[in-house]
MARTISE-302407 format. One line per field, with one value per residue: residue number from 1; residue in three letters; x, y, z of N, C-alpha, C in turn. Coordinates in pm, 1 decimal. Atoms other than C-alpha are relative to their C-alpha. Example, Ala and Ser with C-alpha at 12.3 -4.5 7.8 and 13.67 -1.06 7.14 Angstrom:
num: [1_2] .
residu: [ALA_SER] .
n.px: [89.0_-82.0] .
n.py: [-119.0_-119.0] .
n.pz: [0.0_-6.0] .
ca.px: [1230.0_1367.0] .
ca.py: [-450.0_-106.0] .
ca.pz: [780.0_714.0] .
c.px: [90.0_-77.0] .
c.py: [120.0_109.0] .
c.pz: [0.0_73.0] .
//
This chain:
num: [1_2_3_4_5_6_7_8_9_10_11_12_13_14_15_16_17_18_19_20_21_22_23_24_25_26_27_28_29_30_31_32_33_34_35_36_37_38_39_40_41_42_43_44_45_46_47_48_49_50_51_52_53_54_55_56_57_58_59_60_61_62_63_64_65_66_67_68_69_70_71_72_73_74_75_76_77_78_79_80_81_82_83_84_85_86_87_88_89_90_91_92_93_94_95_96_97_98_99_100_101_102_103_104_105_106_107_108_109_110_111_112_113_114_115_116_117_118_119_120_121_122_123_124_125_126_127_128_129_130_131_132_133_134_135_136_137_138_139_140_141_142_143_144_145_146_147_148_149_150_151_152_153_154_155_156_157_158_159_160_161_162_163_164_165_166_167_168_169_170_171_172_173_174_175_176_177_178_179_180_181_182_183_184_185_186_187_188_189_190_191_192_193_194_195_196_197_198_199_200_201_202_203_204] .
residu: [MET_LYS_LYS_ILE_LEU_VAL_THR_GLY_LEU_LEU_SER_ILE_GLY_LEU_PHE_PHE_GLN_LEU_SER_ALA_GLN_THR_LYS_PHE_SER_PHE_GLN_GLY_GLY_VAL_ASN_LEU_MET_LYS_LEU_LYS_THR_THR_ILE_SER_GLY_LEU_SER_LEU_ALA_PHE_ASN_SER_GLU_ALA_SER_LEU_ASN_ALA_GLY_LEU_ILE_ALA_ASP_PHE_GLN_GLY_SER_GLY_THR_PHE_ASN_VAL_ARG_SER_GLY_LEU_LEU_TYR_ASN_SER_TYR_ALA_SER_SER_LEU_SER_ILE_LEU_SER_MET_GLY_GLY_ASP_LYS_ASN_THR_GLN_TYR_VAL_ASN_TYR_LEU_SER_ILE_PRO_LEU_LEU_GLY_ARG_LEU_LYS_ILE_SER_ASP_LYS_LEU_TYR_GLY_PHE_ALA_GLY_PRO_GLN_PHE_SER_TYR_LEU_MET_SER_ALA_LYS_ALA_LYS_PHE_ASP_ASN_GLY_ASP_SER_GLU_ASP_THR_LYS_ASN_GLU_LEU_GLU_SER_ILE_ASN_PHE_SER_GLY_LEU_PHE_GLY_ALA_GLU_TYR_GLN_PHE_SER_ASP_LYS_PHE_ARG_LEU_GLY_VAL_SER_TYR_THR_ALA_GLY_LEU_SER_LYS_VAL_ASN_LYS_GLU_THR_GLU_MET_THR_GLU_GLY_LEU_ASP_ALA_GLY_SER_ALA_LYS_SER_SER_PHE_ASN_GLY_PHE_ASN_PHE_ASN_ILE_GLY_PHE_SER_PHE] .
n.px: [95.7_0.1_13.0_145.4_69.2_-48.7_59.0_130.4_29.3_-16.9_102.9_99.8_-53.7_25.3_172.1_82.4_-46.8_76.2_138.2_-14.2_-12.8_137.6_118.5_86.2_132.2_126.3_45.9_140.4_126.4_74.4_-36.6_137.3_-77.8_67.7_-44.8_1.7_-26.9_-26.2_5.2_-18.7_8.0_126.2_-37.9_142.4_0.8_80.4_3.9_-60.3_76.8_-82.5_-28.3_-69.7_-134.7_-33.8_-126.8_-116.2_-88.8_-141.9_-70.4_-136.4_-63.8_-68.1_2.2_125.2_141.3_30.2_-26.3_75.3_126.7_36.6_92.4_47.7_126.2_154.5_60.6_76.1_68.4_113.9_57.1_113.3_36.0_131.4_-13.2_144.3_42.6_75.4_122.5_-74.8_-57.1_-136.4_-80.0_-85.5_-102.3_-75.1_-142.0_-75.4_-160.2_-71.0_-85.7_-155.1_-56.3_-149.3_15.6_-59.0_96.1_-68.7_77.7_40.1_-5.7_0.6_68.5_35.7_-95.3_78.6_-81.4_33.2_-78.0_51.8_66.8_-10.8_149.2_-29.8_143.9_64.9_155.4_111.6_57.1_106.6_128.3_74.6_133.0_87.7_-47.5_-83.5_-169.6_-112.9_-138.3_-37.1_-161.6_-94.6_-36.0_-88.6_-157.2_23.3_-75.3_65.5_-97.4_41.9_-81.5_79.8_-36.1_120.8_-36.8_71.4_-32.8_-42.2_90.0_-101.6_-122.5_66.5_132.6_-15.2_67.4_-80.6_59.4_-96.6_28.4_-54.5_15.5_-54.4_-92.2_0.3_136.0_33.0_90.0_-44.1_87.0_104.1_128.0_68.1_-102.5_-37.2_19.3_-38.8_-149.2_-9.3_-83.0_97.9_119.9_-52.6_49.8_-66.5_82.3_-17.3_101.0_-28.1_-4.7_6.9_-75.8_7.1_-114.4_-39.6_-119.3_1.1] .
n.py: [-36.4_-123.7_-138.5_8.3_-50.2_-154.1_-79.2_1.6_-114.4_-134.2_-8.1_0.0_-134.5_-94.2_-11.4_-10.8_-102.2_-73.4_-5.1_-87.9_-132.1_0.5_-6.0_76.6_-54.1_51.6_-98.5_42.2_-116.7_6.1_-58.0_-57.1_35.6_3.7_46.2_-71.6_72.1_-90.1_86.5_-86.0_-151.4_-37.8_1.1_17.0_5.8_58.5_-58.3_39.9_54.1_68.4_137.7_-2.0_39.2_19.6_51.8_-33.6_-83.9_-3.2_-141.9_31.5_-110.2_-68.5_-90.2_-51.8_-68.5_79.9_158.6_92.2_66.8_133.9_84.9_64.2_-29.1_35.0_-117.0_25.6_-97.7_43.4_-132.3_34.6_-79.5_48.5_29.8_-82.9_87.2_126.9_-75.5_-66.7_88.4_-23.2_101.6_-40.6_86.1_48.5_75.8_7.3_-15.9_-15.2_-101.2_-64.6_-145.8_-40.0_-156.5_-121.9_-87.8_-148.5_-76.5_-149.5_-80.5_61.8_122.7_48.9_74.4_43.8_87.9_38.2_104.5_90.1_120.3_129.1_56.7_138.1_57.4_133.1_55.6_-83.3_56.3_-68.5_25.5_-70.1_-26.8_140.0_127.6_31.6_-49.8_36.6_16.1_-86.9_-7.9_41.1_-110.9_-93.3_25.9_45.9_-121.5_-111.0_-107.1_-118.9_-121.9_-29.1_-113.5_-49.1_-49.1_78.4_-64.5_75.0_-66.6_48.7_127.8_143.3_-2.0_-103.3_10.6_-37.9_10.8_-22.1_54.4_90.1_-39.6_137.7_-27.1_101.5_29.1_73.4_92.1_73.6_7.5_105.0_16.9_-131.9_-24.6_63.3_-98.4_-121.2_-16.4_45.4_-115.6_-112.2_64.2_-30.0_-34.8_-15.9_-72.8_-136.3_-38.5_-69.1_85.8_-54.3_86.8_6.9_67.6_-4.3_68.1_87.0] .
n.pz: [-105.7_-41.2_99.1_9.3_-125.7_18.1_96.9_16.4_-104.5_57.8_92.5_-126.0_-51.5_106.0_12.4_-105.2_-21.5_97.9_-54.1_-78.9_115.1_77.4_-58.2_57.1_-30.2_68.9_67.5_73.1_15.6_116.4_123.7_93.0_120.6_144.4_123.6_145.1_102.3_181.2_144.0_111.7_-31.8_-83.3_-134.8_-45.0_-142.9_-89.7_-123.2_-93.7_-121.2_-118.0_-45.2_-113.2_1.7_-112.4_-3.0_-90.1_47.3_-41.5_15.9_-57.1_-73.2_105.4_-63.6_-80.1_72.5_109.2_-32.0_108.0_-72.6_105.7_-60.3_59.7_-6.5_58.6_105.8_83.3_90.5_20.1_91.6_71.7_131.5_35.2_131.2_51.0_121.4_-105.8_-83.4_-71.7_-78.0_-79.0_-33.0_-94.7_-1.6_-130.4_34.5_-148.4_32.3_-117.6_16.4_-101.6_50.4_-19.8_21.6_-70.2_-121.6_-29.4_-127.3_40.5_-97.1_-96.3_14.6_124.7_87.2_115.0_15.1_142.3_63.3_98.5_-83.6_94.4_-70.6_51.5_22.5_-69.0_45.9_75.2_26.3_65.1_-70.1_55.4_-61.5_-2.5_-70.8_65.2_-17.5_88.1_-64.7_101.4_-52.7_117.1_83.1_-63.8_-57.1_-127.5_-80.5_69.5_-59.5_11.9_-46.4_-115.2_-72.2_-55.6_-131.0_-139.6_-135.7_-99.1_-135.1_-89.0_30.6_3.1_112.6_94.0_115.3_139.3_145.1_145.7_155.0_63.0_148.8_97.9_116.8_102.1_19.5_-38.4_91.9_106.0_128.8_-38.3_117.6_-4.8_79.7_135.6_124.1_-47.0_-39.6_-147.3_-63.8_-7.6_-102.3_-140.0_-113.3_-109.2_-133.8_-81.4_-131.8_-116.5_-122.8_-160.1_-104.0_-185.5_-62.5_-172.1_-14.2_-118.9] .
ca.px: [3226.2_3344.6_3330.8_2972.0_2880.5_3093.3_2895.0_2569.0_2616.3_2730.3_2431.7_2194.0_2373.3_2326.1_1945.6_1879.6_2101.3_1912.0_1566.2_1686.9_1734.2_1411.5_1059.3_798.0_422.8_62.0_-75.1_-451.2_-700.0_-888.7_-791.3_-1009.5_-853.5_-941.1_-889.4_-779.1_-764.3_-606.2_-667.0_-542.6_-551.3_-900.0_-913.0_-1184.5_-1209.2_-1361.6_-1505.5_-1332.9_-1472.7_-1374.6_-1134.9_-900.9_-530.7_-342.6_30.6_332.6_551.6_939.1_1110.3_1473.5_1661.0_1796.6_1877.4_1630.1_1455.1_1494.3_1483.9_1381.8_1043.4_966.0_719.2_490.4_147.6_-202.7_-350.4_-681.4_-803.3_-1161.7_-1306.8_-1637.4_-1774.4_-2163.8_-2175.5_-2445.4_-2445.9_-2555.1_-2849.0_-2615.6_-2512.2_-2220.3_-1910.6_-1654.2_-1309.8_-1139.1_-768.6_-545.3_-175.2_79.2_304.0_667.0_721.4_1063.8_1016.3_1214.7_1051.7_1136.6_1046.2_849.8_760.9_712.5_489.9_429.2_607.8_606.8_740.6_772.6_921.3_856.5_611.8_653.2_308.4_309.2_-57.3_-255.3_-616.3_-865.7_-1167.5_-1469.1_-1813.2_-2138.1_-2492.1_-2647.1_-2444.2_-2205.9_-1829.6_-1514.4_-1175.0_-974.1_-600.5_-461.2_-535.3_-326.5_67.9_162.1_402.9_265.8_530.0_405.6_505.8_375.1_376.1_197.0_219.0_117.5_85.6_238.7_-22.5_243.3_521.8_241.4_-30.3_-37.2_-260.3_-153.3_-298.4_-94.1_-121.6_-46.3_21.3_56.7_354.5_341.0_52.0_-144.5_-314.3_-162.9_-305.0_-640.7_-989.9_-1035.4_-709.3_-738.5_-699.5_-553.1_-154.2_-100.8_145.4_-148.9_-371.4_-269.8_-426.5_-327.7_-443.6_-454.0_-576.4_-572.3_-485.2_-605.8_-398.1_-395.5_-70.2_-1.5_342.1_463.1] .
ca.py: [-2650.7_-2386.2_-2139.5_-2238.0_-2183.7_-1830.7_-1739.6_-1822.5_-1613.1_-1315.5_-1360.6_-1376.4_-1071.4_-874.1_-950.6_-868.7_-545.5_-428.5_-521.0_-295.5_-3.7_-64.0_44.4_-180.2_-74.3_-219.1_-14.8_-56.7_168.0_231.5_249.3_449.2_321.2_387.4_179.5_356.1_179.5_367.7_180.0_367.6_687.2_666.0_668.1_463.3_537.5_302.7_440.9_427.4_176.8_126.2_-147.3_-250.9_-242.2_-373.1_-476.5_-454.8_-154.3_-121.1_239.4_189.8_409.8_720.1_1080.4_1307.7_1431.2_1152.7_746.7_468.6_288.9_-48.8_-329.6_-587.5_-500.5_-652.4_-417.5_-464.9_-266.3_-244.4_0.5_-37.7_58.3_48.3_-102.4_83.0_-190.7_-438.6_-233.0_-48.5_-343.0_-287.7_-446.0_-426.9_-531.5_-677.4_-721.2_-822.4_-742.1_-806.2_-501.5_-378.4_-12.2_128.2_492.4_781.0_966.4_1336.0_1512.2_1855.8_1990.2_1874.0_1583.3_1601.7_1371.8_1317.7_1035.2_902.1_629.7_313.7_18.6_-326.4_-534.1_-922.0_-1035.3_-1261.5_-1289.9_-1119.9_-1130.1_-954.3_-930.4_-829.4_-687.4_-1041.4_-1238.4_-1337.0_-1352.7_-1409.0_-1506.1_-1236.5_-1317.0_-1465.6_-1142.3_-947.9_-913.0_-1072.4_-776.3_-434.2_-109.7_209.7_544.4_627.0_942.3_1126.5_1256.6_1138.0_1315.8_1154.8_1207.7_1009.4_734.0_482.4_614.6_824.2_887.3_914.5_970.5_901.6_853.0_561.9_622.5_313.6_316.8_11.6_-156.5_-405.5_-584.2_-860.6_-883.4_-1003.4_-1036.5_-655.2_-599.8_-808.2_-642.7_-362.4_-252.7_-455.7_-148.2_76.0_-99.9_40.5_-35.0_101.3_183.2_507.7_645.3_755.2_561.6_641.7_466.4_414.0_330.5_176.4_98.5_-163.9] .
ca.pz: [1239.7_1379.5_1102.5_1062.0_1428.6_1394.8_1104.7_1213.9_1562.0_1373.0_1143.2_1477.7_1589.9_1298.9_1269.6_1601.8_1569.5_1266.5_1436.2_1700.6_1466.1_1292.1_1393.4_1312.2_1273.7_1146.1_874.7_729.0_570.2_237.1_-125.8_-376.5_-702.4_-1074.9_-1354.9_-1707.2_-2011.3_-2367.0_-2686.2_-2982.0_-2832.8_-2658.0_-2311.8_-2097.7_-1706.4_-1452.1_-1139.6_-819.5_-550.6_-203.0_-103.3_155.4_236.0_513.8_606.1_819.6_781.5_844.4_920.4_929.2_1139.7_970.0_1057.7_1268.6_942.4_697.1_690.0_445.7_508.6_319.7_420.2_308.2_215.8_100.7_-171.7_-278.0_-605.3_-707.5_-1007.9_-1181.1_-1535.8_-1610.4_-1958.8_-2164.2_-2449.0_-2155.2_-2024.2_-1825.2_-1627.9_-1375.0_-1411.8_-1137.7_-1133.4_-823.0_-832.8_-494.1_-496.8_-253.2_-234.1_-117.5_-129.7_-120.7_19.0_117.5_446.1_495.5_827.0_732.3_1053.1_1383.2_1338.0_971.5_726.8_339.9_187.3_-203.8_-401.0_-613.9_-497.9_-663.7_-646.1_-713.6_-868.5_-618.6_-768.2_-1015.8_-1066.9_-1286.9_-1067.7_-1259.0_-1152.7_-1242.4_-1003.3_-1267.1_-1216.5_-1415.3_-1295.4_-1492.9_-1350.3_-1670.4_-1847.4_-1613.6_-1556.8_-1285.8_-1183.7_-1159.1_-1101.5_-988.7_-812.2_-423.3_-289.8_-20.9_373.1_735.5_1066.3_1351.9_1644.7_1878.8_1895.9_1872.4_1611.9_1286.7_987.2_629.2_274.7_-61.9_-431.1_-610.5_-988.1_-1222.9_-1397.8_-1597.9_-1779.3_-1611.3_-1880.6_-2113.0_-2480.8_-2439.4_-2691.2_-2607.6_-2810.9_-3103.1_-3438.7_-3250.3_-3217.8_-2895.8_-2780.6_-2824.6_-2541.1_-2181.7_-1852.1_-1519.3_-1147.6_-1007.8_-690.0_-344.6_-8.1_328.2_629.3_1022.7_1163.4_1491.4_1603.5_1810.6] .
c.px: [-9.2_-5.2_-157.5_-56.4_60.0_-110.5_-153.4_-20.8_35.0_-130.1_-99.1_11.6_-44.6_-152.0_-53.4_50.5_-81.2_-174.2_-19.6_-17.8_-95.4_-130.9_-113.5_-158.0_-118.5_-77.0_-127.7_-84.1_-91.1_55.1_-116.9_93.0_-75.5_95.4_7.3_44.4_-4.6_-4.2_-9.5_-16.4_-131.5_19.8_-157.2_35.5_-78.8_-7.7_38.5_-103.2_95.0_54.0_116.5_163.8_36.9_141.7_83.9_104.6_114.8_75.6_116.6_56.6_77.6_58.2_-108.9_-85.7_-18.1_29.1_-82.6_-92.7_-10.7_-100.3_-46.0_-159.7_-101.0_-62.0_-121.3_-54.6_-126.7_-45.5_-111.9_-32.9_-133.5_-3.8_-148.7_-61.8_-74.2_-112.5_55.9_39.9_127.2_111.5_139.2_103.2_64.4_162.0_74.4_140.7_71.7_140.3_111.8_52.2_130.8_-7.2_87.2_-109.3_78.9_-103.5_-39.2_-9.5_-3.4_-32.5_-70.7_123.0_-49.3_94.9_-46.1_90.0_-78.8_-79.7_-21.3_-106.3_17.1_-185.5_-45.5_-105.0_-45.0_-89.3_-113.8_-133.9_-107.8_-104.9_-83.9_47.4_132.3_132.4_79.5_119.7_105.8_170.9_97.2_-1.6_78.2_165.5_4.2_90.4_-49.0_100.3_-87.3_43.9_-93.2_61.5_-89.1_49.8_-71.3_21.0_7.0_-52.6_118.4_74.6_-88.4_-106.7_27.7_-126.5_51.2_-94.5_130.8_-83.2_75.0_-18.2_78.5_98.4_37.4_-131.9_-42.7_-63.5_111.3_-100.2_-108.4_-128.7_3.1_94.5_27.2_-53.9_64.4_159.2_5.1_73.8_-100.7_-102.9_76.7_-102.1_69.2_-108.5_48.0_-86.5_51.0_-17.8_-10.9_41.1_-28.5_101.9_21.7_138.7_8.1_56.7] .
c.py: [96.4_134.5_18.6_67.6_195.3_88.2_39.0_86.5_112.6_40.1_47.0_153.0_117.2_48.6_93.5_167.8_109.8_16.2_108.5_137.2_27.6_-4.3_-20.9_49.3_-82.5_111.2_-48.4_108.5_-27.1_50.8_31.0_-17.9_27.5_-78.6_56.3_-80.0_94.8_-100.4_112.0_130.3_25.7_-88.8_-55.1_11.6_-72.3_92.3_-63.7_-87.6_-40.5_-136.0_-12.4_-14.8_-35.5_-29.1_19.6_112.4_25.3_147.6_-21.7_133.9_101.2_130.2_56.7_46.3_-81.1_-172.0_-75.0_-78.6_-125.3_-79.5_-120.1_34.4_-74.5_104.6_-57.7_123.4_-24.0_150.3_-60.5_88.2_-62.3_-8.9_20.9_-121.5_-140.9_36.9_50.6_-52.9_41.4_-111.7_44.3_-116.1_5.2_-34.9_44.6_17.2_-32.5_94.6_36.6_116.0_-12.3_158.3_73.8_93.9_119.6_55.2_147.3_71.7_-123.7_-171.9_-35.7_-62.4_-8.3_-98.1_-60.2_-76.8_-118.4_-131.2_-119.1_-92.2_-125.0_-37.5_-117.7_-49.9_121.0_-14.2_116.8_-39.6_77.8_11.3_-130.6_-98.1_-70.3_19.5_-59.9_9.1_79.2_2.0_-26.0_107.8_108.8_-22.3_-23.9_106.9_124.5_117.6_128.9_108.1_34.8_102.8_91.4_64.4_-68.1_92.5_-93.6_51.4_-36.6_-110.6_-115.3_26.7_129.4_-45.9_47.9_-3.5_-22.2_-41.6_-96.7_28.1_-123.6_44.4_-117.3_-63.2_-137.8_-130.5_-64.3_27.2_-66.6_24.2_156.9_64.9_-19.4_78.2_125.1_14.9_-28.1_112.6_99.6_-19.4_-4.2_-0.8_31.4_49.3_86.8_45.8_31.5_-110.6_60.2_-110.9_37.0_-46.2_-18.6_-61.2_-96.0_71.3] .
c.pz: [72.5_-58.8_-22.1_114.7_2.7_-61.8_47.4_154.3_-47.6_-87.7_99.5_41.3_-79.6_-16.0_119.0_23.1_-94.4_37.5_97.0_-18.3_-76.0_77.2_-73.6_25.5_-92.3_-92.6_-70.3_-12.0_-162.2_-111.7_-87.1_-157.8_-139.5_-95.3_-119.7_-98.2_-158.6_-82.5_-99.1_23.5_60.0_130.1_72.8_144.2_67.8_108.0_122.6_131.9_125.9_7.5_99.6_2.1_138.3_-20.1_92.5_-75.5_92.5_-12.6_58.6_29.0_-99.4_47.2_59.6_-109.5_-103.5_29.9_-119.7_64.1_-107.1_79.1_-81.8_7.6_-83.7_-86.4_-84.8_-94.3_-32.4_-99.8_-67.7_-124.9_-11.1_-169.5_-85.6_-109.7_49.1_64.4_102.4_130.6_85.1_11.2_111.9_10.4_115.3_-33.7_144.0_-43.7_154.7_-45.8_56.5_-64.1_47.0_30.8_73.8_72.7_49.7_121.4_-56.9_87.5_115.3_30.0_-138.7_-99.9_-142.1_-39.8_-164.2_-28.2_-79.4_73.6_-98.2_40.9_-62.7_-5.7_97.4_-77.8_-69.5_-22.0_-55.4_69.3_-118.7_95.6_9.4_100.6_-50.3_44.9_-72.7_56.2_-128.7_29.4_-135.0_-97.2_66.8_11.3_115.3_108.9_-17.6_62.8_6.3_136.4_134.0_54.5_92.0_138.2_99.8_101.7_96.0_150.1_125.1_-40.1_-79.7_-114.8_-90.6_-113.4_-139.1_-125.4_-108.9_-122.9_-53.0_-178.2_-67.4_-110.4_-112.6_-32.7_88.3_-32.3_-118.6_-128.6_14.3_-141.9_-17.3_-109.5_-132.6_-91.3_24.9_0.1_169.9_104.6_12.4_147.4_142.1_107.3_135.6_93.5_12.0_84.0_148.3_119.0_104.4_85.5_127.5_-0.3_144.4_18.8_125.3_136.9] .
//
């Protein structure tokens, strides 16, 4: 019983120590993402549509010029395509992820910082919407895990407020084999999201 109590107290103490050394902030903004699909060497690029991102960011204590950043983010990606064979009807893909970035953050000048690293995303939902009002759940057509690279820069106006811009580069394919790839080499079909993210951050 004493061992359990001591272990619990040490765990609580470690948690508060790490919390004291970590700076938390709320981050929100806009994603402008493009869905690009390549099939047998042919590329099809969708148009970017504005969508939202929001979440909690943790900056772990480091040196005066470098620290590690992570967090938990809701990322909504939207991308559209006008289908000529259907009279130019617009097909918009909406995909929602829960993302965990793991970034290295480097101080470039007095208030300017650069950051880069991987981002792991878990698929929450996906839907295709059409101009005529119809919609289709497409979650089963996509991989549940998405891996991407994230790099960008931010300007720290004060200890409490910052503005940032980043680029998300899709490193893994988001699609499973679907009707679109029937009769083709499955390995030749790849879809990925790439685009820019604009954010405002408010520290606690």
